[in-house]
C-alpha positions in Angstrom: 0.0 0.0 0.0 1.3 3.4 -1.0 1.7 5.7 2.1 1.2 9.4 1.4 3.5 11.9 3.1 2.2 13.5 6.3 0.7 16.9 6.3 2.5 19.5 8.4 0.4 22.2 10.1 2.0 25.6 9.9 1.5 27.8 13.0 -2.0 28.5 14.3 -3.6 29.1 10.9 -5.1 26.5 8.6 -2.3 26.3 6.1 -0.7 23.0 5.4 2.3 21.9 3.5 3.0 18.4 2.1 6.4 17.0 2.9 8.4 16.3 -0.2 8.8 12.7 -1.4 12.2 13.7 -2.9 15.2 13.8 -0.7 17.4 16.2 -2.7 17.2 18.3 -5.9 18.8 16.7 -9.0 22.5 17.4 -9.4 23.4 20.4 -11.5 26.6 20.5 -13.7 29.4 22.8 -12.7 31.0 25.2 -15.1 34.2 23.5 -16.3 35.2 26.5 -18.5 33.7 29.8 -19.5 34.6 29.2 -23.1 34.3 26.3 -25.5 36.9 23.5 -25.9 38.4 23.4 -29.4 38.8 19.8 -30.5 39.5 17.7 -33.6 36.9 15.0 -34.0 36.9 11.9 -36.3 33.8 10.8 -38.1 32.2 7.6 -36.8 34.4 7.6 -33.7 32.5 7.4 -30.4 33.1 10.1 -27.8 31.7 10.7 -24.3 31.3 14.4 -23.6 31.4 15.3 -19.9 28.0 16.8 -18.9 28.7 17.2 -15.2 31.8 19.5 -15.4 33.9 17.5 -12.9 36.1 15.6 -15.4 39.8 16.3 -15.3 39.9 15.4 -19.1 37.6 18.2 -20.3 35.6 18.2 -22.5 35.5 14.4 -22.3 34.3 12.2 -19.5 36.7 10.5 -17.1 34.0 9.0 -14.8 34.1 11.7 -12.2 30.3 12.0 -12.3 30.0 8.6 -10.5 31.3 10.3 -7.3 30.7 14.0 -7.8 27.4 14.0 -9.6 25.8 10.5 -9.6 22.6 11.8 -11.2 24.4 12.9 -14.3 25.9 10.9 -17.1 28.1 11.6 -20.1 26.6 12.3 -23.5 27.8 9.7 -26.0 28.0 10.9 -29.5 29.6 10.1 -32.9 30.2 13.0 -35.3 29.1 12.7 -38.9 32.3 14.2 -40.3 36.0 14.7 -39.5 37.2 18.1 -38.4 37.4 20.8 -35.8 34.6 21.4 -33.4 33.8 23.6 -30.4 32.5 21.5 -27.5 30.7 23.2 -24.6 32.7 24.0 -21.5 30.0 25.8 -19.5 27.7 22.7 -19.6 24.7 24.9 -20.3 24.5 24.7 -24.1 21.1 24.1 -25.8 22.8 21.8 -28.4 25.0 19.4 -26.4 27.8 18.6 -26.8 28.4 21.5 -29.1 28.9 25.1 -28.0 26.0 27.5 -28.8 27.4 30.6 -27.2 25.6 30.2 -23.9 28.9 30.8 -22.1 28.6 34.5 -23.1 25.5 34.9 -20.9 26.0 37.1 -17.8 25.0 34.3 -15.4 27.8 32.1 -16.7 30.3 34.9 -16.8 29.5 36.0 -13.3 29.7 32.5 -11.9 32.8 31.7 -9.7 35.7 30.5 -11.7 36.0 26.7 -12.3 38.2 24.8 -9.8 41.7 24.2 -11.0 43.4 20.8 -10.5 
C-alpha cells in the first residue's frame, strides 16, 4: 500500500504543506570553463562528452560523475564528419555537446571560476 506523506500544520492558521517525497534536488553540472573547448573529431568515432563538469579530461568524461554528480551521465555521440569542433565548456548549451554561445550569458560569466586541479 502506498503511504502518502504526512501533512504538516504551519502555525495557528489552517495552512498545510505536504512533505516532499524527494530527498534532494537533482544534481546540477558545474561550469568547467567559460569558453568552448576546441577539439579535432573523427567521423564515426564514439566520444563521451562530460555533462557534469567534474572531469579532469575536459571536455571528455573521465568517470568523475560517478562520485561527484551521480545523477548525471556523459553524453555519448559520434560525429558525422571529421574536423574541428567547439565543445561546450560551461555545460549549459542548448545543443550538447556543441557550444551554442551560452557561455557568453551574464549568469555564466558572473559564476565563480571553475576549480583548477
